[in-house]
N, C-alpha and C positions, 0 to 999 in steps of 0.2 A: 504493500498501501504505499511505501516512503518513495517509490521508485515508479514514476509516473510512465514512463515511456513501457516496462514491464505489465503496468497496471494495463494499459493500452495493450499489448498484443495480446492479455490473456481473456481478458473482456470481449476485444477481436474474436478469438478462438470460439469463446463461451458461445456468443451470438450465431458463430459454426455448426457446434454441438445442439443446438434446439432451444438454448432460453434466449427468451424474448428480452427488447430492453425492459418496459414494464416490469417483467420479472427481477431486473437489477434497479431498476427505481423503487420499487416495493420491499428489498433488502432492506435498504437501512445502511448497508455495510458501504458506499461509495456515499453519501450524500455528499461531503464536503466536495466531490469532483463533478456533481450533474452541471454544473455551468461551468467546468473548462472547456477550452477548444478541443481537445481530441474528443470528449463523452460528446458534444457536436457535432463534430465528425462521427464519429460511430452510429449515431440516432439516423445521420444521412443515409450511412451503409447498411444497414438493417436490411434493408428488402432486400440486397443484391448477396447482400453474405447470410439469411435467410433462405435463399432459392438455394444455393447452395446443400443448405441442408436438407432442404424438401427431395430436390435430386436425387438423394442419397436415401429416401425410402423409399419401402415397399407399400407403396398405400394400402393396395390389396388385401395383405398380410396384415397390416395395420387396422384396417375394417373388424377384419376373420378376428384379432386376437380382442380388439373391443369386442365382439359379439358374444366370444368365449365367452368372459370378463362378465358383463352382464347375466347372462344365462347364471352363470355361477349366481354371483351377488344376489338373484332373484329367489335360489332356489335355498340357498343359505339362509336368509331372512323370513323363507315360508317355514324352513326348518325350526328357526329361534323363537317362532313365533306361534309355533302348535303346541298341543298339549299330548303328552308323553305317547298317550296312542298311534295317531298321525305321526308323529314323529318314526318311527317304526320305517315306516311305509315310503318318507319324503328322504329320508336317511338311503336308502337305498338308491331311488330315484336321481340322488345326488352322486353318491360313487360311482355310478352308472354313466352320468354325466360326465363327471370328472375323467374316468377308463378312457372315452371316446376324444374328450379334446386333451389327453396327453399325449395321446397314438395320436392325434392331428399335426399337435406341437412336434414329437418327436420327425414325422413324412417332412412337416418346413425345414424341420435341424436338416435333416439327411440329402432335403435338393436345395437349399438357399442357407444353412445356416442356421442357428437356434437365432429365434425372436427375438433381441436382444435392441438393446439401445439403437447399433449400427442399422441393424434391417428394419427394426419397422418405431424408431426414432425412442421422445422423450413422451411419457403418459403425463397429459395435460387436465384439468381438473372438467375441461367442458366436457371429454371423453364420456364422465362416469362421477355419480356423486361421490365415489368415495375414493377416486383419484386425487392426488394433493399435486400440482406443480412442483409446490418447493421440493419435491425431493425430489426432481431431476432424474428419474430414471423410469427405466422400462421394467415395473415392476411387475404389471399384468400377467403373466406367465408364469410369473416365479409364484405369485399366490394361487393359480390353478395346479402347480407340481404341490407344493406344500398341503393344500386340500387332499393331491391323491394320496401322500409319504403320509399323510393321518392313518394313514392304516398298512399293513401290508400289503403293498403291488412290487410288479418286475421293475427292476431296477434296469436305468439308463445310465449309469455314472458313467462304462467309461467312452459311451459316446459324445456324453456331455464335457467332462473331460478334454476332447481334445479338442472340443470348440472353447472351454476358457484359453486353451494355448494359442489359439485361432485368433483368437479376441471377440470374439462374437459369444462371449457368456461372462459377464461380468462373477468373478471368484469369488466374490461376497456372496450374492445367488446363486452359483456352485454351490458354495457349504457350508448355506441354509441349507439347500436340496438335501443336501446329506445328512445333516443333524438329524434332521426329520425322519428321514429313511434308516439313518440307527436307533433313533429313540423309539420309533414304532413300529417299527418293521418285525419287530421277535422272534427276530432271525429267521424268519422263512422265507427270503431272497437273500442272496449272497450281495451285497455292497461292498461300496470303500469306508464306510467308516464315519465317523466321527470330526469334525475339525472346531468341536466348542465352541462354536458362535453364537447360536440358539438353543442348543442342548448339550451338557455335557455329562457321559457317564461317570462319576463318581468311582467306576474301579479302571477311570484310562487317564496315564499318567500324564499331567500337565506337558513334560517334558516332549513326550511323546505329540501331542498337538498341537504343538511351538513348529516342531519337525517337520509333520505333515502345512503345517498352514506356510509355512517359511515356503516350499515346494511348489503351491501356486501364488505366492507373493501377498500373502495374508499377512498385515503385523502380528508379532507375539504379545500375549496377556500382560506383559510388565510394557509393553510399548502404546496401547489400547488404553493402560491405566492412566499413564503418563500421560498423554493425552486430552483423556476425561475432567485431569486436572488445568489442560484451556480455557480462559473462557470467552476468548477472541475468535475462536471458529467455529463452526458447525458439525456437531457431531453425526457424520454422513454412517458413520461404522455402525454406529447404535439402530441406525432406521431402515429399514427395510423399504416400507408403507406408509 
């Protein structure tokens, strides 16, 4: 923030990644620069920079993921608003829906790469009432996978790990999926196991988890604890959605 040349560069990169000027202004982080010449220049270039972002996004798959998420949230709401007797049927319908959705996500992954930020762009609040633009994430498919793996199901860890290496799947999103598989899989399907991001088994040594995290570029426990003490940055590592 003290180096306006670097700040200008990173704000420009943010817009190319799909973050709008209004998002930057609402953040409150750069209030002292809103009247600067470099920020005025950035606003003038916003449309052309967002066009770069838009040209990279597969709109058809984006809309498909939005529809999947909407269907998932609709049946989720039905489930939690139902009485205990109706929940049994709704839960089965929800599980069947998730199974079909995950099968489609795997299909998309094999054809286009994982539908993460590079393929479908950032989730925005306008896409669904449960979406939060401020998370600057492609979290919808991750929520679907979390729901699917909140019970034992076949793992696609090997395929998804390759997508992490290709830069198509955010490493912390991958680790979150793995944590749910390990926590709720009941050892019925082979999977990679815990990373200790969302769930951590008491019998798994933290040094082992730190080592596994390092393999895919996730900060260790001690580093996370240090960052949590810093007051002037957003704790993205603690927020999935």
